[in-house]
matplotlib code that plots the C-alpha trace (Angstrom):
import matplotlib.pyplot as plt

x = [23.1, 22.7, 19.4, 19.5, 17.0, 17.2, 15.3, 14.4, 13.8, 14.8, 17.7, 20.4, 18.2, 16.6, 19.9, 21.6, 18.7, 18.4, 22.1, 22.6, 19.7, 21.4, 24.5, 22.3, 21.2, 17.6, 16.7, 13.7, 13.4, 11.3, 9.7, 7.0, 5.5, 2.7, 2.1, 5.8, 5.9, 2.6, 4.1, 7.3, 5.4, 3.9, 7.2, 6.7, 10.0, 10.1, 13.2, 14.7, 18.1, 19.3, 18.9, 17.5, 13.9, 15.3, 17.4, 14.4, 12.1, 14.6, 15.1, 11.4, 10.8, 13.7, 12.2, 15.3, 13.9, 10.8, 9.1, 7.3, 6.1, 6.5, 9.6, 8.6, 8.6, 11.8, 13.8, 12.4, 15.3, 17.8, 21.5, 22.2, 20.0, 21.1, 19.7, 19.4, 16.9, 17.1, 19.2, 18.0, 19.5, 18.5, 17.8, 21.5, 23.0, 23.3, 22.1, 18.6, 18.7, 15.0, 14.5, 17.7, 16.5, 13.0, 14.7, 17.1, 14.3, 12.0, 14.8, 15.5, 11.9, 11.4, 14.6, 14.4, 17.8, 21.4, 21.9, 24.6, 23.1, 24.8, 24.6, 24.4, 23.0, 25.3, 25.4, 27.5, 30.6, 29.6, 26.2, 27.3, 27.9, 24.6, 22.7, 24.2, 23.0, 19.5, 19.2, 20.6, 18.1, 15.1, 15.5, 12.7, 15.3, 19.1, 20.0, 23.4, 24.0, 26.9, 26.9, 29.0, 29.3, 29.4, 29.0, 27.6, 29.5, 26.9, 26.6, 23.2, 23.0, 25.6, 24.6, 24.4, 27.9, 29.2, 27.7, 28.9, 32.3, 33.3, 36.6, 36.6, 34.3, 34.7, 33.7, 33.9, 33.1, 34.4, 33.5, 36.1, 34.1, 31.0, 33.2, 34.7, 31.2, 30.2, 33.4, 32.5, 29.2, 31.1, 33.8, 32.0, 32.5, 36.3, 37.2, 39.7, 38.1, 39.1, 38.3, 38.6, 36.8, 33.2, 34.0, 36.8, 34.5, 31.9, 34.5, 35.8, 32.4, 32.1, 35.8, 35.4, 32.3, 33.7, 36.9, 34.9, 32.8, 36.0, 37.3, 34.1, 34.2, 37.9, 37.5, 34.5, 36.7, 39.3, 36.6, 35.6, 39.2, 39.6, 36.7, 38.6, 41.9, 40.8, 41.7, 39.5, 38.8, 38.0, 41.5, 42.9, 41.2, 42.3, 45.9, 45.7, 44.1, 47.0, 49.0, 48.6, 48.5, 45.4, 43.4, 40.5, 37.6, 35.3, 37.1, 34.2, 33.2, 29.5, 26.7, 27.9, 27.1, 23.6, 21.8, 21.2, 24.8, 27.3, 25.3, 24.1, 27.3, 29.5, 27.1, 27.0, 30.7, 31.1, 28.5, 30.3, 33.5, 32.0, 30.2, 33.6, 35.3, 37.0, 36.9, 36.2, 37.1, 37.7, 34.3, 32.6, 34.5, 33.4, 29.7, 30.0, 31.6, 28.9, 26.1, 27.7, 27.7, 24.0, 24.2, 27.0, 24.7, 22.0, 24.5, 25.4, 21.7, 21.2, 24.2, 22.6, 18.9, 18.7, 15.1, 13.7, 10.1, 8.0, 11.1, 10.7, 13.7, 14.1, 15.9, 17.4, 17.7, 16.2, 17.6, 20.8, 22.7, 22.1, 20.7, 18.5, 15.2, 16.6, 15.7, 17.2, 19.4, 19.2, 20.6, 17.5, 15.4, 17.4, 17.7, 14.0, 12.7, 14.8, 13.5, 9.9, 10.4, 11.6, 8.7, 10.2, 8.2, 10.1, 9.9, 11.7, 12.5, 14.2, 14.2, 13.1, 12.7, 9.7, 7.1, 9.3, 10.3, 6.6, 5.9, 8.8, 8.2, 4.5, 4.8, 7.1, 5.8, 6.9, 7.8, 7.6, 10.9, 13.8, 12.4, 9.0, 10.9, 12.8, 9.9, 9.9, 12.4, 14.6, 17.4, 18.3, 20.1, 21.7, 21.6, 22.0, 24.5, 22.2, 23.8, 20.8, 21.4, 24.8, 23.1, 20.4, 19.8, 21.2, 20.0, 16.5, 17.0, 18.2, 15.3, 12.8, 14.2, 13.2, 16.7, 19.5, 21.0, 22.5, 24.1, 25.8, 26.0, 27.6, 30.0, 28.4, 28.9, 31.9, 32.0, 33.5, 30.9, 28.0, 29.1, 29.6, 26.0, 24.9, 24.3, 25.1, 26.9, 28.2, 29.8, 31.4, 35.1, 35.5, 37.7, 36.3, 33.1, 30.6, 28.6, 30.8, 30.2, 26.9, 25.7, 23.6, 20.0, 18.2]
y = [43.9, 43.4, 43.0, 39.7, 38.1, 34.4, 33.1, 29.4, 27.8, 24.3, 22.6, 25.1, 28.2, 27.4, 26.6, 29.7, 32.0, 30.6, 30.7, 34.2, 35.2, 33.5, 35.6, 38.7, 39.7, 40.4, 37.7, 37.6, 34.0, 33.7, 30.8, 30.7, 27.6, 29.1, 25.9, 25.7, 29.3, 28.9, 25.8, 27.6, 30.4, 27.7, 26.2, 23.2, 22.6, 21.0, 19.0, 17.1, 18.5, 18.1, 21.3, 23.4, 23.6, 25.1, 27.7, 28.7, 29.0, 31.0, 33.5, 33.9, 34.8, 37.2, 39.0, 38.2, 35.6, 36.1, 34.1, 35.4, 34.6, 38.2, 39.4, 43.0, 42.3, 40.2, 42.8, 45.9, 46.6, 44.0, 44.7, 41.1, 38.5, 34.9, 32.7, 29.2, 27.5, 23.9, 22.9, 19.4, 17.0, 17.6, 15.1, 14.6, 15.0, 18.8, 21.1, 22.4, 26.1, 27.0, 28.0, 30.1, 31.9, 32.5, 33.9, 36.2, 37.5, 38.3, 39.9, 42.1, 43.1, 43.8, 45.5, 49.2, 49.8, 48.4, 44.8, 42.2, 39.1, 35.9, 32.5, 30.0, 27.1, 24.7, 26.0, 25.2, 27.2, 30.4, 30.7, 33.9, 35.7, 34.3, 35.6, 39.0, 39.1, 38.0, 40.7, 43.4, 42.4, 42.2, 45.4, 48.0, 50.7, 50.3, 49.8, 49.0, 45.4, 42.9, 39.1, 37.0, 33.2, 31.7, 28.0, 26.0, 23.1, 21.8, 18.1, 16.9, 15.8, 18.3, 21.4, 23.8, 23.0, 23.1, 26.6, 28.0, 26.3, 26.1, 24.9, 27.9, 30.4, 30.6, 33.9, 34.6, 37.9, 40.3, 43.2, 43.4, 45.7, 43.3, 40.3, 42.3, 43.1, 39.5, 38.6, 41.0, 39.2, 35.9, 37.3, 36.2, 32.6, 33.0, 30.8, 31.3, 33.2, 32.4, 35.3, 34.5, 35.1, 33.9, 30.8, 29.6, 29.8, 27.8, 25.2, 24.9, 23.5, 20.9, 19.9, 19.5, 17.3, 15.2, 14.6, 13.4, 11.2, 9.8, 8.9, 7.0, 5.1, 4.4, 2.7, 0.8, -0.5, -1.5, -3.2, -5.4, -6.4, -7.1, -9.5, -11.4, -11.4, -12.0, -8.5, -6.3, -3.0, -1.4, -2.0, -1.1, 2.3, 2.8, 2.1, 4.4, 7.2, 7.7, 9.0, 12.8, 13.0, 10.8, 11.2, 9.2, 11.1, 9.5, 6.2, 4.1, 1.3, 0.6, 0.8, 4.0, 7.7, 9.2, 12.4, 15.7, 16.7, 14.0, 12.2, 15.2, 17.2, 14.5, 14.0, 17.8, 18.2, 15.3, 16.9, 20.2, 18.5, 16.6, 19.7, 21.4, 18.4, 16.9, 13.2, 12.8, 9.1, 9.3, 10.9, 8.2, 5.5, 7.1, 6.9, 3.3, 2.1, 3.8, 2.2, -1.2, -1.1, -1.4, -4.4, -5.8, -6.0, -7.7, -10.2, -11.1, -11.6, -13.9, -16.0, -16.6, -16.9, -18.0, -17.3, -13.9, -14.6, -14.4, -13.8, -11.2, -8.8, -6.1, -2.9, -1.4, 2.3, 4.1, 7.6, 8.0, 8.8, 9.1, 12.2, 13.2, 12.2, 12.9, 10.0, 11.6, 9.0, 6.8, 3.3, 1.9, 3.0, 1.0, -2.0, -2.0, -1.5, -4.5, -6.7, -5.7, -6.4, -9.9, -10.7, -10.1, -8.7, -5.5, -4.0, -0.9, 1.0, 4.3, 6.6, 9.7, 9.0, 6.6, 9.2, 10.4, 6.8, 5.7, 8.3, 7.1, 3.4, 2.9, -0.9, -1.1, -2.3, 0.1, -1.2, 0.9, -0.4, -2.7, -5.7, -5.7, -5.1, -8.4, -10.6, -13.6, -12.0, -14.1, -11.4, -8.0, -5.4, -2.6, 0.6, 3.6, 3.9, 5.4, 5.3, 3.5, 0.5, 0.0, -0.8, -3.2, -6.4, -8.9, -11.9, -10.6, -9.9, -13.4, -15.0, -13.0, -13.8, -16.8, -17.2, -15.2, -13.5, -10.1, -8.1, -5.2, -2.5, -0.1, -2.4, -1.6, -4.9, -7.1, -10.2, -12.6, -11.7, -11.9, -15.4, -16.5, -15.5, -17.7, -15.1, -15.7, -12.4, -10.5, -7.1, -4.9, -5.8, -7.7, -10.4, -13.9, -13.2, -14.2, -17.3, -20.2, -23.8, -25.0, -21.5, -21.0, -20.7, -20.8]
z = [-8.7, -12.4, -14.3, -16.3, -18.6, -19.4, -22.5, -22.0, -18.7, -19.5, -17.8, -18.7, -18.5, -15.2, -13.5, -15.0, -13.9, -10.4, -9.7, -11.0, -8.8, -5.9, -6.5, -5.8, -9.3, -10.5, -13.0, -15.3, -16.7, -19.8, -21.7, -24.3, -22.7, -20.6, -18.6, -17.7, -16.5, -14.5, -12.8, -12.0, -10.3, -8.1, -7.4, -9.7, -11.7, -15.1, -14.3, -11.3, -10.2, -6.6, -4.6, -7.5, -6.1, -2.9, -4.8, -7.0, -4.0, -2.0, -4.8, -5.6, -2.0, -2.0, -5.1, -7.2, -9.5, -11.7, -14.4, -17.4, -21.0, -22.1, -23.9, -23.2, -19.4, -19.5, -21.5, -19.9, -17.5, -18.7, -19.3, -20.3, -22.0, -22.0, -24.8, -23.2, -25.5, -26.8, -29.7, -30.5, -33.0, -36.6, -39.3, -40.3, -36.8, -37.1, -34.3, -34.9, -34.4, -34.9, -31.3, -31.2, -34.4, -32.8, -29.6, -31.6, -33.8, -30.9, -28.9, -31.9, -32.4, -28.6, -27.4, -26.8, -25.3, -25.7, -24.7, -24.4, -25.9, -24.6, -26.3, -23.4, -25.6, -27.2, -30.8, -33.9, -34.6, -36.3, -34.6, -32.7, -36.0, -37.3, -34.2, -34.7, -38.3, -37.2, -34.6, -36.9, -39.7, -37.4, -35.4, -36.2, -35.4, -35.0, -31.4, -30.2, -29.0, -28.7, -28.9, -26.5, -26.4, -22.9, -23.3, -20.3, -18.7, -16.4, -15.5, -14.7, -11.1, -10.0, -11.9, -9.0, -7.8, -11.4, -11.9, -8.6, -8.7, -12.3, -13.6, -15.9, -17.6, -21.4, -23.1, -26.8, -28.6, -31.2, -28.8, -26.1, -23.9, -24.0, -23.1, -20.1, -18.9, -19.0, -17.3, -14.4, -14.1, -13.5, -11.1, -8.0, -9.1, -8.6, -11.5, -14.4, -17.3, -20.8, -23.2, -26.9, -30.2, -30.8, -33.0, -30.7, -27.7, -29.5, -30.5, -26.9, -25.9, -28.6, -28.3, -24.5, -24.8, -27.6, -25.6, -22.6, -24.8, -26.3, -22.8, -22.1, -25.4, -24.9, -21.5, -22.9, -25.7, -23.2, -21.1, -23.9, -24.5, -20.8, -21.0, -23.7, -21.9, -18.3, -16.9, -14.7, -16.3, -12.9, -11.7, -15.1, -15.0, -11.4, -12.3, -15.4, -13.4, -11.0, -14.0, -13.8, -17.6, -17.6, -14.3, -13.0, -14.4, -17.1, -17.0, -15.7, -18.1, -18.6, -21.0, -22.6, -22.4, -22.9, -22.0, -23.7, -24.5, -25.4, -28.1, -30.0, -29.5, -30.9, -33.8, -34.4, -34.4, -36.8, -39.1, -39.0, -39.9, -42.8, -44.2, -44.4, -46.1, -43.1, -42.1, -38.4, -38.1, -34.3, -33.7, -35.7, -33.8, -30.5, -31.6, -32.9, -29.7, -27.6, -29.7, -29.3, -25.5, -25.5, -27.8, -25.7, -22.7, -24.7, -26.1, -22.5, -21.7, -24.8, -23.7, -20.4, -21.2, -24.9, -25.6, -24.3, -25.1, -21.9, -19.8, -17.0, -17.3, -14.6, -15.4, -12.3, -13.1, -16.1, -16.3, -18.3, -15.1, -11.4, -9.7, -12.7, -14.3, -17.8, -20.2, -23.3, -25.1, -22.0, -22.6, -20.9, -23.9, -26.5, -24.2, -23.2, -26.7, -27.9, -25.0, -25.7, -29.4, -28.6, -26.3, -22.9, -20.0, -19.2, -15.7, -14.5, -11.4, -10.9, -7.9, -9.8, -13.6, -13.7, -14.7, -17.6, -18.5, -18.5, -21.2, -23.3, -22.8, -22.1, -22.3, -19.3, -16.0, -13.3, -9.8, -6.6, -5.3, -6.2, -4.4, -6.2, -9.4, -9.2, -7.9, -10.2, -12.6, -14.9, -15.0, -13.6, -15.7, -13.8, -15.9, -13.6, -10.8, -8.1, -4.7, -3.2, -5.5, -3.8, -0.5, -1.7, 0.3, -2.2, -0.2, -0.5, -4.2, -4.9, -3.0, -5.0, -8.4, -10.5, -11.8, -10.1, -13.2, -12.8, -15.7, -14.0, -16.6, -14.2, -12.3, -8.9, -7.3, -6.5, -8.9, -6.3, -3.6, -6.1, -7.2, -3.6, -2.9, -5.8, -8.5, -12.1, -12.5, -15.5, -15.3, -18.0, -18.5, -15.3, -16.6, -17.2, -15.4, -18.1, -17.4, -16.5, -17.5, -16.0, -15.3, -18.5, -17.4, -20.8]

ax = plt.figure().add_subplot(projection="3d")
ax.plot(x, y, z, "-o")
ax.set_aspect("equal")
plt.show()
């Protein structure tokens, strides 16, 4: 058993702390947000993540997971301290490191014995060296420490499985012994461990996310071409994916990527490149295509309805992806704001994200279920691929709508079946499936 402190109990920090505790370690999870810590002690989590509440509860009861607002308490017996605070997008697309700085300064001022300080947050290349300088400058008395980069690769909605069954663990440090100690901490996960220098480890994280975002934008670009040429992007992606050099992952056309990672990480990497005199054309194209996908959905809606003023538009799914309540950079926000601006009556339904969405989009009318959502609606836009949406009673949906228009931003439904049922159906890149002659409802 190792003694571990985790600074920051947001998405990454809470999953990291809970999972290390579940591996048999003693974990002190710290946050300066007193209400958040008070809630966690009562079993109230700040995020929705399948299975996480059960893991947190199990390890609290087993006296392996503790929550505190005190750095003194968190660091008292710690051998390792993970920095897992937020790094939001700055004014120019750069990562805002104010919370990392605060954590590093307070660790330095509080520590009274040697520590291995591990950057878990996604931070710009060079941050590990910067953190080491901050700690060194803010220690009242010199105490030995090492800095290790251990970037997270957690997908919201499957974070527990991703932590416990990772593709790899990436570690970067200038101190070989410290990297080896952190590697030992991860050995129970039985995954390949990549040990490199600090800056390379930090770059692996950004390069990985930028590549996945590129795959999403690539298939969306292909989808838009498919619409013009009469091909079905779903079948195109399936055919491509059997090539072992390509694979099937992240080739699902839709309304683009969102969330807390891809948007800000691609921007941050482009910003780093520009600051150092490089020209990240591909990264800018990835971002441009992603932004266009929201507009693409709205153009489809305009083609079908003409005037949006007074129209009831139902958004099926609000979170940026399924199995999460995360609304950060969710496509629904851009689309709903546009609809509201042009006088539409915007309704929304999501299995778990409506409380969060209501704070972001206070004008939106929230429905308790998909059927109330579409009652009298002029169009439905599918924005999140929740499993429950795949089994909706479409006969009931059509009967409740004023005009049976569905824009399927996640390609959940079969175009031929939807047309056969009488829907005016538009998917993303599904061949010539835009409104056919006589189908315009505006």
